[in-house]
C-alpha positions in Angstrom: -39.7 3.1 4.3 -41.1 -0.2 4.4 -42.0 -0.7 8.2 -43.2 -3.9 9.7 -45.2 -5.8 12.6 -42.9 -8.0 14.9 -43.7 -10.6 17.7 -42.4 -10.3 20.7 -39.5 -12.7 20.0 -38.6 -10.4 16.8 -39.1 -7.6 19.0 -36.6 -8.9 21.5 -34.4 -9.9 18.5 -34.0 -6.5 17.0 -33.7 -4.7 20.1 -30.9 -7.1 21.2 -29.1 -6.6 17.7 -29.8 -2.7 17.9 -28.0 -3.0 21.5 -24.9 -4.8 19.5 -24.5 -2.7 17.0 -24.1 0.0 19.4 -21.4 -1.7 21.3 -19.6 -1.7 17.6 -20.1 1.4 16.7 -16.9 3.0 19.0 -15.3 0.2 20.8 -12.9 -0.6 18.2 -11.8 3.0 18.2 -11.7 4.0 22.2 -9.7 1.0 23.1 -6.7 2.4 21.4 -5.5 5.6 22.7 -4.7 3.9 26.8 -2.6 1.6 24.4 -0.8 4.0 22.0 2.4 3.5 24.1 2.6 -0.2 23.8 1.8 0.3 19.8 4.3 2.7 19.4 7.1 1.0 21.1 6.4 -2.5 19.5 6.1 -0.9 16.2 8.8 1.8 16.5 6.1 4.4 15.1 6.9 8.2 15.8 4.8 10.3 17.9 2.9 12.4 15.2 1.9 9.3 13.4 0.2 7.6 16.2 -2.9 10.5 16.0 -3.3 8.9 12.4 -5.2 5.5 14.4 -8.2 7.8 14.9 -7.8 10.2 12.0 -8.1 7.4 9.3 -11.6 6.2 10.8 -12.9 9.8 10.8 -11.8 9.8 7.2 -13.2 6.5 6.1 -16.9 8.4 8.1 -16.8 11.2 5.4 -15.9 9.6 2.1 -17.9 6.1 2.9 -21.2 7.4 4.2 -22.8 9.3 1.0 -22.7 6.1 -0.7 -24.1 3.7 1.9 -27.8 4.4 0.3 -26.5 3.4 -2.6 -25.2 0.0 -1.5 -28.6 -0.5 0.8 -30.5 -0.1 -2.6 -28.2 -2.9 -4.6 -27.6 -5.1 -1.9 -30.7 -5.0 1.2 -30.0 -3.1 4.5 -29.4 -6.5 6.7 -26.8 -8.0 4.3 -24.8 -4.9 3.9 -24.8 -4.6 8.1 -24.0 -8.7 8.2 -20.8 -7.7 5.5 -19.5 -4.5 7.7 -19.5 -6.7 10.9 -17.8 -9.4 9.1 -15.3 -6.5 7.5 -15.1 -5.0 11.4 -14.0 -8.2 13.0 -11.6 -8.8 10.1 -10.0 -5.6 10.8 -10.1 -5.7 14.3 -8.1 -9.1 14.4 -5.8 -8.5 11.8 -4.0 -4.8 13.1 -2.0 -6.3 15.6 0.7 -8.1 13.6 2.5 -5.5 11.5 2.6 -1.7 10.9 1.0 -2.6 7.3 -1.8 -4.5 9.4 -2.3 -1.7 11.5 -2.8 0.9 8.7 -5.0 -1.8 6.8 -7.0 -2.8 9.7 -7.9 0.6 10.8 -8.9 1.6 7.5 -11.1 -1.5 7.6 -12.5 -0.6 10.7 -13.3 3.0 9.7 -14.9 1.8 6.7 -17.1 -0.9 8.5 -18.3 1.5 11.3 -19.1 4.2 8.7 -22.1 1.8 7.2 -22.8 0.9 10.8 -23.1 4.5 11.6 -25.6 5.1 8.9 -27.7 2.5 8.7 -28.4 2.2 12.9 -30.9 4.6 12.8 -32.5 2.8 9.5 -33.0 0.0 11.4 -34.9 1.8 14.0 -36.9 3.7 11.8 -37.7 0.1 9.9 -38.8 -1.9 12.7 -39.8 0.4 15.0 -41.4 3.5 13.3 -43.3 4.4 16.3 -40.5 4.1 19.3 -37.6 5.8 17.1 -36.3 8.2 20.1 -36.8 5.4 22.5 -34.8 3.1 20.3 -32.3 5.7 19.1 -31.6 6.3 22.9 -31.0 2.9 23.8 -28.3 2.0 21.0 -26.7 5.2 21.5 -26.8 4.3 25.3 -25.0 1.1 24.1 -22.6 2.8 22.0 -21.2 5.2 25.1 -21.5 2.5 27.5 -19.4 -0.2 25.5 -17.0 2.6 24.5 -16.6 3.7 27.9 -15.6 0.4 29.1 -13.1 -0.7 26.2 -11.2 2.6 27.0 -11.3 1.7 30.6 -10.5 -1.7 30.3 -8.1 -2.2 27.6 -4.7 -1.0 29.7 -5.4 -3.0 32.4 -6.4 -6.3 30.3 -3.1 -5.3 28.5 -0.9 -5.4 31.3 -1.8 -8.9 31.9 -2.1 -10.5 28.0 -0.4 -7.7 26.1 -2.3 -5.3 23.9 -1.8 -7.7 21.0 -4.8 -10.1 22.4 -6.6 -7.3 24.3 -7.5 -5.5 20.6 -8.2 -9.2 18.8 -10.8 -9.8 22.1 -12.4 -6.7 20.5 -13.7 -9.3 17.6 -16.3 -10.7 20.0 -18.7 -7.9 19.8 -19.3 -8.5 15.8 -19.1 -12.1 16.0 -21.7 -11.8 18.4 -24.0 -9.5 16.5 -23.6 -11.6 13.7 -25.1 -14.7 15.3 -28.2 -12.4 17.0 -28.7 -11.5 13.0 -28.5 -15.2 11.8 -30.8 -16.0 14.7 -33.1 -13.4 13.7 -33.0 -14.4 9.9 -34.0 -17.6 10.6 -36.8 -16.4 13.2 -38.2 -14.3 10.1 -38.0 -17.2 7.7 -40.4 -19.3 9.8 -42.7 -16.6 10.8 -42.5 -13.4 8.5 -43.2 -10.1 10.1 -46.3 -8.6 8.9 -46.4 -5.5 6.7 -47.8 -2.4 8.3 -50.1 -0.6 5.9 -49.3 2.8 5.2 -52.1 5.5 5.1 -51.9 7.2 1.4 -51.0 10.8 1.3 -49.8 13.2 -1.4 -46.5 13.3 -2.6 -44.5 16.4 -2.1 -41.4 17.0 -4.1 -38.2 17.1 -1.8 -34.8 18.9 -2.5 -31.8 17.4 -2.8 -29.9 17.0 0.5 -26.9 18.5 -1.0 -29.0 21.9 -1.3 -30.5 22.1 2.0 -28.9 24.7 4.3 -29.8 23.0 7.2 -28.2 19.8 6.1 -25.4 21.6 5.7 -25.2 23.2 9.0 -25.9 19.5 10.7 -22.9 18.5 8.4 -20.6 21.1 10.0 -21.8 21.0 13.4 -21.3 17.1 13.8 -18.1 17.6 11.6 -16.6 19.6 14.5 -18.4 18.0 17.4 -16.5 14.9 15.9 -12.9 16.6 15.2 -13.1 17.7 19.4 -14.3 14.1 20.3 -11.8 12.1 18.5 -8.8 14.9 19.4 -9.4 14.5 23.3 -10.2 10.6 22.5 -6.4 10.2 21.2 -4.0 12.2 23.4 -6.2 12.8 26.7 -4.7 9.4 28.3 -1.2 10.2 26.9 -1.5 13.4 28.5 -2.7 11.8 31.9 0.5 9.5 31.5 2.9 12.7 31.0 1.8 14.3 34.1 2.8 11.2 36.2 -0.5 8.5 36.2 0.3 5.3 35.7 -1.2 3.5 32.4 -4.2 1.9 34.2 -5.2 5.0 36.3 -5.2 6.9 33.0 -7.6 4.7 31.2 -9.7 4.4 34.2 -10.3 8.3 34.4 -10.8 8.4 30.9 -13.4 5.7 30.8 -14.9 7.2 33.6 -15.5 10.9 32.3 -16.8 9.0 29.0 -19.5 6.9 31.0 -23.0 8.4 30.8 -24.1 7.0 34.3 -21.1 8.6 35.9 -21.6 12.2 34.5 -24.9 11.6 35.7 -24.2 10.8 39.2 -21.6 13.7 39.1 
């Protein structure tokens, strides 16, 4: 992959971009479970259907992710990220209007986050080839903190402004990310980053990832941990409420258990 040497301003913009991309990766999903009872009441949904609000994005992750590399080759990495952010914003804004809009918005959110999941490490590898661990930790920490905040704040905020505006306000994250991308594009247009010279090395034939046992083992492992996480994500706040907690308290407890800083403190 081609890498770049960045100025201080460009480095700051890319780091900010990575942090904001991390903020977009889970907030649209983690804000929903504490509001399931509100959504169910508004649209008169059966309990069995509520789990699909987190199942649909998971299916999108599995279906869309293998095709992202082809889309990158055709459209480019940053334009594809921008398109995913636009779709994420549209899905977050539209899903509150009706049952059909809820399904369509959830589908759009799942597809867009699937693209961002795949391309976030690619951005790190392209712009920070010598700091992959540090930069990966930065956007992963951002993802975890903002997802915990979304889970913890959704119920208290919805008690003030209702659940529909609460979910719509999450469109601020893709909008801010798009603004930073636009600024970064203008800066790079006037001051293009220098290309790093790559030392020549003999090419090695690599097997397709579909034929590598380690790749399949990692896929199964990540799939199982995602299944566990999203199952807990969907139902734990509802279980708290069923055992006598208020909706706000359940939301706060769920956020506290998800915040990495809180886990470290414990």
